[in-house]
Rosetta silent file (secondary structure, phi, psi, omega in degrees, C-alpha in Angstrom):
SEQUENCE: MLNAGLDRSYPRDFQFYIDGVTPSVARVLEVLDRERVTVASSLGIRARTAQEWLEMAYNTVGEDLRDAIHNQPGYYGIKAPTTLSHRYIFEDVPMSLVPIASLGAHYGVSVRGMDSIIRLACIVHRTDYWRRGRTLEKLGVANLSVSELTRYVNEGVKD
SCORE:     score description
SCORE:     0.000 S_00000001
   1 L     0.000  -35.300 -174.519  114.486   43.067  206.741 S_00000001
   2 L   -75.495  -11.502  175.730  116.443   40.094  207.994 S_00000001
   3 L  -115.962   22.761 -175.348  114.428   37.713  205.827 S_00000001
   4 H   -58.763  -33.394 -178.960  114.331   40.002  202.773 S_00000001
   5 H   -67.975  -13.370 -178.722  116.034   37.420  200.572 S_00000001
   6 H   -94.977    3.000 -170.999  113.096   35.075  201.073 S_00000001
   7 L   -58.413  -31.072 -179.737  110.459   37.457  199.728 S_00000001
   8 L  -122.862   -9.205 -172.076  109.890   35.555  196.457 S_00000001
   9 L  -105.409   -6.614 -175.732  111.804   32.336  196.865 S_00000001
  10 L  -101.201  151.472  178.749  110.325   30.829  200.034 S_00000001
  11 L   -56.023  150.846 -178.090  107.121   28.791  200.279 S_00000001
  12 L   -64.495  -18.960 -178.714  103.971   30.806  200.987 S_00000001
  13 L   -89.900   19.467  178.376  103.451   29.041  204.333 S_00000001
  14 L   -59.999  120.703 -179.518  106.556   30.715  205.794 S_00000001
  15 E   -87.895  124.311 -172.468  105.802   31.474  209.447 S_00000001
  16 L   -56.185  -52.899 -175.989  106.970   34.955  210.394 S_00000001
  17 L   -84.548  -32.510 -174.016  108.049   34.281  213.994 S_00000001
  18 L   -85.948  -53.608  178.339  108.849   30.576  213.820 S_00000001
  19 L   -77.723  -32.810 -174.756  110.641   30.200  210.487 S_00000001
  20 L   -78.191  -29.990 -178.680  111.840   33.812  210.385 S_00000001
  21 L   -92.609   80.694  175.955  113.411   33.999  213.842 S_00000001
  22 L   -80.517  171.510  177.528  116.440   31.834  213.239 S_00000001
  23 H   -56.259  -42.218 -179.153  119.343   31.835  215.721 S_00000001
  24 H   -70.919  -38.767  176.555  121.197   34.512  213.727 S_00000001
  25 H   -63.103  -42.165  179.253  118.077   36.666  213.270 S_00000001
  26 H   -61.934  -36.899  177.699  117.400   36.378  217.006 S_00000001
  27 H   -63.022  -40.257  177.175  120.923   37.597  217.766 S_00000001
  28 H   -66.752  -43.484  177.784  120.282   40.703  215.681 S_00000001
  29 H   -59.452  -37.683  178.149  116.904   41.200  217.370 S_00000001
  30 H   -65.607  -37.470  176.867  118.628   40.961  220.757 S_00000001
  31 H   -65.311  -46.481  178.867  121.084   43.692  219.726 S_00000001
  32 H   -60.356  -41.300  179.521  118.229   45.940  218.561 S_00000001
  33 H   -65.255  -42.763  178.600  116.368   45.253  221.794 S_00000001
  34 H   -62.627  -40.291  176.963  119.451   46.026  223.888 S_00000001
  35 H   -63.632  -43.688  179.253  119.878   49.307  222.021 S_00000001
  36 H   -59.789  -46.565 -179.342  116.212   50.213  222.591 S_00000001
  37 H   -65.397  -37.838  179.403  116.483   49.479  226.313 S_00000001
  38 H   -68.339  -40.177  175.871  119.749   51.434  226.544 S_00000001
  39 H   -60.964  -46.511  178.126  118.243   54.463  224.803 S_00000001
  40 H   -58.705  -43.850 -179.893  115.325   54.361  227.251 S_00000001
  41 H   -61.218  -36.924  179.246  117.780   54.079  230.146 S_00000001
  42 H   -64.095  -19.294  178.452  119.657   57.142  228.915 S_00000001
  43 L  -100.494    6.367  179.708  116.388   59.017  229.386 S_00000001
  44 L    81.656   19.962 -178.502  115.835   57.625  232.872 S_00000001
  45 L  -109.745  133.441  175.962  113.252   55.071  231.738 S_00000001
  46 L   -95.125   97.033  179.818  113.369   51.408  232.750 S_00000001
  47 L   -90.661  143.717  175.105  112.104   49.639  229.625 S_00000001
  48 L   -73.667  144.884  171.106  111.385   45.915  229.618 S_00000001
  49 L   -73.611  166.221  177.547  113.432   43.746  227.317 S_00000001
  50 H   -60.999  -39.318  178.680  111.572   41.749  224.701 S_00000001
  51 H   -65.618  -41.566  177.199  112.183   38.601  226.740 S_00000001
  52 H   -62.607  -40.322  179.951  110.841   40.237  229.898 S_00000001
  53 H   -65.069  -42.862  178.546  107.778   41.398  227.989 S_00000001
  54 H   -60.194  -39.646  178.554  107.147   37.896  226.590 S_00000001
  55 H   -68.314  -44.043 -179.246  107.303   36.494  230.112 S_00000001
  56 H   -65.493  -47.125 -173.873  105.048   39.216  231.543 S_00000001
  57 H   -77.630  -36.947 -171.310  102.477   39.161  228.726 S_00000001
  58 H  -124.499   -0.930 -175.266  102.421   35.459  227.869 S_00000001
  59 L    57.698   38.209 -178.062  104.255   33.673  230.688 S_00000001
  60 L  -108.431  130.237  179.926  106.706   32.551  228.016 S_00000001
  61 L  -128.267  168.622  176.923  110.361   31.947  228.837 S_00000001
  62 L  -174.087  166.677  178.277  113.437   30.653  227.078 S_00000001
  63 L   -61.934  -34.446  179.064  117.220   30.528  227.188 S_00000001
  64 L  -147.398 -176.468 -176.873  117.325   33.459  224.766 S_00000001
  65 H   -62.235  -39.757  178.885  114.925   35.542  222.694 S_00000001
  66 H   -59.287  -48.553  178.653  114.658   32.906  219.975 S_00000001
  67 H   -59.346  -45.035 -178.727  113.663   30.236  222.493 S_00000001
  68 H   -62.029  -43.038  178.244  111.133   32.541  224.140 S_00000001
  69 H   -63.279  -44.616 -178.702  109.555   33.387  220.776 S_00000001
  70 H   -71.021  -19.656  176.940  109.461   29.722  219.771 S_00000001
  71 L   -87.340    0.205  179.105  107.942   28.810  223.151 S_00000001
  72 L   -96.852  105.773 -176.426  104.989   31.135  222.557 S_00000001
  73 H   -58.546  -29.009 -179.250  102.183   29.062  220.977 S_00000001
  74 H   -65.856  -17.545  179.635  100.398   32.176  219.727 S_00000001
  75 H   -84.277  -13.747  178.555  103.210   32.869  217.289 S_00000001
  76 L   -75.100  134.742  178.117  102.683   29.590  215.450 S_00000001
  77 L    93.664   -9.445  177.667  100.672   29.934  212.267 S_00000001
  78 L   -79.162  114.378 -176.033  101.318   33.664  211.772 S_00000001
  79 E   -78.727  148.772  176.822  102.345   33.913  208.145 S_00000001
  80 L   -75.544  151.579  173.853  105.068   36.226  206.933 S_00000001
  81 L   -58.103  148.006 -178.938  104.167   39.076  204.598 S_00000001
  82 L   -92.209    1.307  179.864  104.442   38.018  200.973 S_00000001
  83 L  -142.604  154.673  174.618  105.982   41.326  199.928 S_00000001
  84 L   -82.771  -10.046  173.392  108.603   43.719  201.256 S_00000001
  85 L   -85.117   73.444 -173.910  106.151   46.561  200.598 S_00000001
  86 L  -135.774  151.884 -177.378  104.619   45.987  204.005 S_00000001
  87 H   -59.708  -24.033  176.866  103.893   48.154  207.022 S_00000001
  88 H   -58.556  -23.555  177.632  106.467   46.199  209.036 S_00000001
  89 H  -105.926  -58.192 -171.032  108.983   48.187  207.026 S_00000001
  90 H   -72.903  -10.628  171.014  107.321   51.348  205.671 S_00000001
  91 L  -106.652  -49.522 -172.903  105.671   52.169  209.022 S_00000001
  92 H   -66.593  -36.286 -178.821  107.879   50.569  211.669 S_00000001
  93 H   -67.441  -56.339 -175.955  111.211   51.822  210.335 S_00000001
  94 H   -74.198  -25.423 -174.826  110.410   55.561  210.033 S_00000001
  95 H  -101.415   -8.740  179.354  107.990   55.741  212.982 S_00000001
  96 H  -126.731  -61.047 -177.162  109.770   53.466  215.476 S_00000001
  97 H   -65.916  -43.364 -178.777  113.384   52.706  214.619 S_00000001
  98 H   -61.000  -48.408  179.748  114.243   56.188  213.326 S_00000001
  99 H   -65.467  -36.877  178.621  113.028   58.044  216.433 S_00000001
 100 H   -66.340  -45.587  179.267  114.692   55.572  218.806 S_00000001
 101 H   -65.091  -36.734  177.968  117.948   55.704  216.843 S_00000001
 102 H   -63.993  -43.028  175.394  117.681   59.489  216.640 S_00000001
 103 H   -61.770  -46.109 -179.298  117.302   59.676  220.435 S_00000001
 104 H   -59.441  -48.849 -179.635  120.215   57.316  220.906 S_00000001
 105 H   -61.887  -40.867 -178.387  122.521   59.254  218.621 S_00000001
 106 H   -66.003  -37.962 -176.176  121.515   62.560  220.234 S_00000001
 107 L  -102.317   15.924  170.807  122.094   61.362  223.783 S_00000001
 108 L    82.133   23.273  178.126  125.297   59.408  223.088 S_00000001
 109 L  -101.335  132.322  177.087  124.005   55.842  222.889 S_00000001
 110 L   -69.043  124.369  178.784  125.414   53.540  220.214 S_00000001
 111 L  -127.835   42.898 -177.168  122.606   52.467  217.900 S_00000001
 112 H   -62.536  -36.238  178.381  124.695   50.820  215.183 S_00000001
 113 H   -63.825  -49.629  178.495  122.338   47.852  214.921 S_00000001
 114 H   -60.982  -44.361  179.282  119.281   50.040  214.399 S_00000001
 115 H   -57.797  -39.819  179.277  121.175   52.249  211.993 S_00000001
 116 H   -63.041  -45.103  179.772  122.105   49.148  209.967 S_00000001
 117 H   -65.533  -42.001  178.268  118.489   47.973  209.716 S_00000001
 118 H   -60.807  -44.386  179.837  117.321   51.489  208.803 S_00000001
 119 H   -63.118  -40.650  176.809  119.974   51.689  206.086 S_00000001
 120 H   -62.140  -42.909  178.850  118.939   48.280  204.702 S_00000001
 121 H   -62.718  -39.178  177.617  115.306   49.397  204.616 S_00000001
 122 H   -60.225  -43.273 -179.337  116.329   52.573  202.785 S_00000001
 123 H   -67.129  -48.886 -177.010  118.126   50.500  200.155 S_00000001
 124 H   -62.410  -41.963 -177.541  115.363   47.919  199.749 S_00000001
 125 H   -93.679   -1.098 -179.524  112.586   50.527  199.492 S_00000001
 126 L    51.618   46.849  178.287  114.679   53.117  197.641 S_00000001
 127 L  -143.672  153.506  179.857  113.619   55.757  200.122 S_00000001
 128 L   -96.246   93.931 -178.916  115.381   57.817  202.740 S_00000001
 129 H   -69.041  -21.852  173.718  113.707   56.821  205.997 S_00000001
 130 H   -66.825  -38.069  179.621  116.002   59.171  207.901 S_00000001
 131 H   -76.388  -38.271 -176.403  114.504   62.055  205.910 S_00000001
 132 H   -86.554  -18.197 -173.639  110.931   60.725  206.012 S_00000001
 133 L   -82.748  178.442 -179.949  110.979   59.407  209.568 S_00000001
 134 L   -83.842   86.245  176.292  110.279   60.922  212.948 S_00000001
 135 L   -85.199  167.511  177.739  113.600   62.507  213.826 S_00000001
 136 H   -60.820  -35.053  178.138  114.084   64.665  216.909 S_00000001
 137 H   -62.582  -47.291  179.856  114.114   67.703  214.643 S_00000001
 138 H   -65.485  -31.170  178.519  110.725   66.824  213.162 S_00000001
 139 H   -80.992   -7.953  177.790  109.349   66.148  216.624 S_00000001
 140 L    75.074   25.119 -177.073  110.595   69.549  217.745 S_00000001
 141 L  -124.723   14.458 -174.635  112.697   68.185  220.601 S_00000001
 142 L   -64.378  -26.502 -176.553  116.223   68.214  219.147 S_00000001
 143 L  -100.077    9.593 -178.188  117.412   71.001  221.429 S_00000001
 144 L   -90.102  141.272  171.437  116.006   69.623  224.683 S_00000001
 145 L   -74.182  172.275  178.593  118.133   68.189  227.444 S_00000001
 146 H   -59.318  -45.237 -178.913  117.070   64.892  228.992 S_00000001
 147 H   -66.157  -37.610  177.492  115.313   66.679  231.864 S_00000001
 148 H   -67.272  -40.279  178.127  113.571   69.075  229.461 S_00000001
 149 H   -64.260  -43.105  178.491  112.478   66.168  227.262 S_00000001
 150 H   -60.860  -44.501  178.346  111.166   64.274  230.300 S_00000001
 151 H   -62.930  -41.782  179.482  109.203   67.327  231.425 S_00000001
 152 H   -62.893  -43.702 -179.792  107.804   67.801  227.928 S_00000001
 153 H   -66.328  -44.488 -175.341  106.701   64.162  227.705 S_00000001
 154 H   -78.645  -34.856 -172.114  105.211   64.089  231.214 S_00000001
 155 H  -119.704   -8.981 -178.549  103.708   67.561  231.427 S_00000001
 156 L    74.262   15.909 -177.874  103.471   68.827  227.850 S_00000001
 157 L  -107.331  123.446  177.388  105.657   71.789  228.786 S_00000001
 158 L  -116.091  121.507 -178.407  108.560   72.713  226.539 S_00000001
 159 L   -71.870    0.000    0.000  110.869   75.463  227.823 S_00000001
């Protein structure tokens, strides 16, 4: 979403992680990551940050997320999608961002960054990802407390 303006005007050899993760894009990614980790924390889960994951998985470090991504050799050469009609949007937004943002909103965590990206995706794709996505209501867990949700996830038992 953050490189949507480049969908037809940028050279075809545009590298998704290297050219696409500019300093400003990385700052937005860091906000989204912080929101994800905070939502997990509100549920009693210690989630790794993206930077921690890059270090654990690839032994890649950096001053910030942009540096860590740019220090990962495996990300070089990965081309960006040539269209905005791509699973990075039509799958990841409704099946990942919507449920995380839905959890955050339900349990009192600010998810303004995620909400902004979801809204941009809705506009770009002319679809309501909040309606089509995995909300707590659709997952059947909207009325569960944190402890009830944890029990349901861990044991498959819903009171």
